N, C-alpha and C positions, 0 to 999 in steps of 0.2 A: 366329423364335427357335429355337435348337437345343433338341432334347428333352433332358430332365434326364439320361437315361441317356447320351446323347452328350456332355453337358457333363462328366460324371464321367470318362468314358473319355479325353476330350481333356485334362483337367487332369492326369490321371495321367501323360500323356505330355509335360506341360510346356507345351502349347499348347491354345488353344480357338479355333475358327472359328465365327462366328455372324453373323446379320443384326442390324439395329438396331431399336430402338423409336423411335417418332416424335420423342420429346423429345431423342434423341441425334443427330438429323440435323444440326442447326446445328453441333455440335461436329465431326462427321465432315467436313462441307463446309469448315469452317475449317482442318482438318488438310490437306485436299486443296489448298486455295488457298495455304496456307503452303508446301506442297511445290512449288507452281508459282512461288513467290517473290513473291506478292502482298504489298503493303505493309500492307494492312489486312484480313487474312484473316477475322477474326471479324466485322467490319462487313459485308463482302461476303457472308459466309455468312448472316447475319441477313436481309439484303435479299433474298437468293436464296430462302430458305425462305418468305418472305412472298408470293412469287409462284408457289409450287408449288400445283398444283391438287389433288393427292392425296398429302399428306405420309405417310400410313400406307403407301401402295403404294411410294413412293420409298424410305422407310426399310427396307422389307422387301427391297429390291433392293441395298441398301448392305451390304457385308460387311467384316468386320475379322478379322484374326488377332491373338489376344492371347497373350502369352508370360508364363510365370511368372518368367522371369529378369529381366523389366523391371518387377517389382512386388514389394511386401513378401511375405514368406512366407505361403503359403496363398491368394494372390490372383494375378490376371493383369492385364496392361495391354496396350492395343492397340499394335501395332508396324507394322501394314500394313493398307491398306484399298483397296477398289475397288468401283465400281458395276457390277453384272452385269444386263444386260437379256436375259432368256431368249428363246429363239425363240418366235415368236407362232404358235400352232397354227391360229388363224383365218386367217392369211395364208400358211400352209404355209411359214413362213420357217425355214430350218434353221440360222441363224447366231446364236451367242451373242455379244453385243456387250458389251465392257468399256470403262469410261471412268472418269475421275477417279482415277487411281492415286496412291498415296502410300505411303511407308514411312519409318521412322525412320532417321536417320543416312545413311551412304553405302553401306551394305550392302543390296542389294535381295533378298537370299536369302529373308527372310520374305515379301516380296511374291510371289516365285516359288512359295513353299510354299502361299500363299493361293490363287493362281491354279490351281495343280495340284489342290488339293482341290476347287475349284469345278468344274473340268472333270469330276471324278468325280461330282459331285452334280447338275449341270445337263445334261439331255439336249441334245445338239447334234450337228451335222455339221461345222461350221466355227466358228472363233472369230476375233474381230477386236478389237484394242485400239487405240483412237484416240489418237495421240500429238500431235495438232495443237497442244495448249496447252503441250507440253513443249519445253524447249530441247534442243539437240543432245546435250549431255552426259548429261542425264537419260534421253533417248530411247535413247542408246547403252547406258547401264547396264541399262535394262530389257530391251533386245534381247538383250544378253549373258546376262542372268539367265534369260530365257524360252526361249533357244535349245534347251536340253536337252528342253523340252516340245514341240519341233517348230515353234516360232514363227519366222517370217522377216520381216525388215524390208522394207517396200515403200513407194513413194510412188504414190498413186492420183490421176490427173488427171481432174477432172470435165469432162464434155462435154455439150452439149445442142444439139438441132436442131429448129427449127420446121418441121413437115412441110408447112405451107402454102408454104414457101419452097424446096421441092425443085427443084433445077436441071434443065435438059434432060437426057434420058437418054443420048443418043448411041447406042453399041452395047450393047444390053442382053444380059444373060445370061438363061438359062432357070432358074427356081427350081423345085425339087421339094420339097414338104413332107415332114416326118417321118411315117413309118408304122411301126407296131409291127414288121411283118415286115422293115423296113429298118433297125431300130435298130442291129444289128451292123455294117451297112455305114456308117452315120453315124459310129459310134464309131471304127471302124477308120480312116476317112478323116481325122477330126479328129486322132486320135493320130498318124497318119503325117505330116499336114501340119505339126503342131507339134513333131514329133520327140520325143514323150513317150509314156510308158506310161499309158493311161487305165484305171485300175482302176474297179471297180464303184462304190466310194464317191465318187470324184471325179465320175464320170459322173452319178450320181444327184444330187449337189449342183449341178452345172451346170444340170440340168433345173429346179431349184427355187430358183436363186440369187435370183430376183426374185419369188418367190411360187409359186403353183400352176403346174405344168408346162403350157405352151401349145404343143402339138405343131404347131399351124398357123402358128407363128412360128419354127420351126426348119427351115432350108433347106440343101440341097445345091445348088450352082450349076453349070450346064453351058453349054458353047458350044452344043451340041445334045444331046438326050437319048440319042442313039446313040453318044456319046463319053463318056469317063470324066469325073467331076466335076472342076472346076477350083477350087472354093472352097466355103466354108460360112459360115453366119451363124446364130447362136443368140440369140434374143431372147425377152423375156417381156412380159407385159401387166400393168401396175400398175392401170390403169383403162381400161375399154373405151369405145366410143362415138366419134362424129366428132371430139371433142376429147380423145380418150383420151391416156393417158400410157404410153409403151412404154419398155422398157429393153433395151439391147443388152448381152448377156453376153459374147459372144466372136465374132470374125470373123477369117477367114484364108483363104489360098489354098494350093493344092497346092505341094509342095516344088519342083516343076519351074517354078513361077512366083514363087518367093520373091524372086528378084532383080528382078521387074517391078513397078513402082509402078502401071503401067497396069491390070493385071488386078485388083489390089486396089481401085483407084478404080472400075472398072466394077462390081465386086461391090457396093461401098457404094452407088453410084448406083442400081443395080437394086433393092437392098434398100429404099432410101428411097422409091422409087416404089411398091413393093409395100406398104409400111406406110402411105404417104399415101393409097392406095386405101381402106384400112380406116378411118383417122383423118385426114381431109383437113386438119383444123385442130388436130391433136394435136401432141404433143411426144415426141421420142425422147431418152432420157438414157443416159449411159454413164459408166463409170469404168474407165480403163485404166492400167496401170503406166507410169510415166515411162521405163522401160527400152525400151518399144516405140515408139521414136522415129519410125520410118517410118510406122506406122499413125497416130500422132498428127498428123504433118505432113500426111498425105493428108486426114484428117478436117478439119483446119483449112482446107486449100485448097478443100474442097467447100463450106464454109460453117458448120461446127460452131462453136458458141460454146465457147471453151476457158476453163475456170475454173481455180481454184486447185488446188494439189497438197495432198493430205491424207496425211500420214505415218501409217503404221499398222504394227502387228505382227499378222501373220495366221498362223493354223494352219488349213490347208486339208486336206480328206480326202486320203489317199494315193492 
């Protein structure tokens, strides 16, 4: 709940942003389900609350923006809401995750105001709003409303690979792991390969996109170590051990090889063998943008399981 001093300041400006009490959660969920077009939002909300393990925690993560213009004089009424899952310090997770958005009417401006305020209140390095349950019109409205805050619309394709099924290697590349002294070289190569400017904030987020930084799973790839690198692979470890769960954050080849599917395929196969040596019966997971069609096609041809597309709005570090 907002502190009383914050409450007075907010009402003086005509709006109030606050989290919920546990008894308000069914009402909040019903508003969210109604926004999605569910035929029985209140019934679904009641059934959903009955299955929650920690209603108090979930209520504290549900936020609303209340407006004095939507209520009698001297009062405020909710006009927008969202659930905000803050970054988990125990997992060194830098991403603020938003879900179950809703707002009154066809104007998403109050929702954008709510999100903007949460970005100021919640420590984070990146933000992701899941649009999976929304129709195209609602998703487009929210995308337009949040664009001034730096959000971009994307579709993330989920992929998975059982490391026990790693195919024959063929012509391997040589992988060299990250070292502190080589951080600038890694960063420069990745930036040049992708044709982007990699500022400190984005570089730090890449290192911790899947939890604590795992330098032993960050690689530059070479034909031979006396030649320039030809590719890179950045991975993380969600769980260690022979049946561990690993996550691929980014992978790519030098610009001189961008037109070659063969080099990217060799890089992926070399990486799979490296990871299988650590977790022989483990699993590698990834999510990549649907715009990267060549990478997705190669991963599918190697044997990656290709899952559904998850539409999102993302604000990533500059």
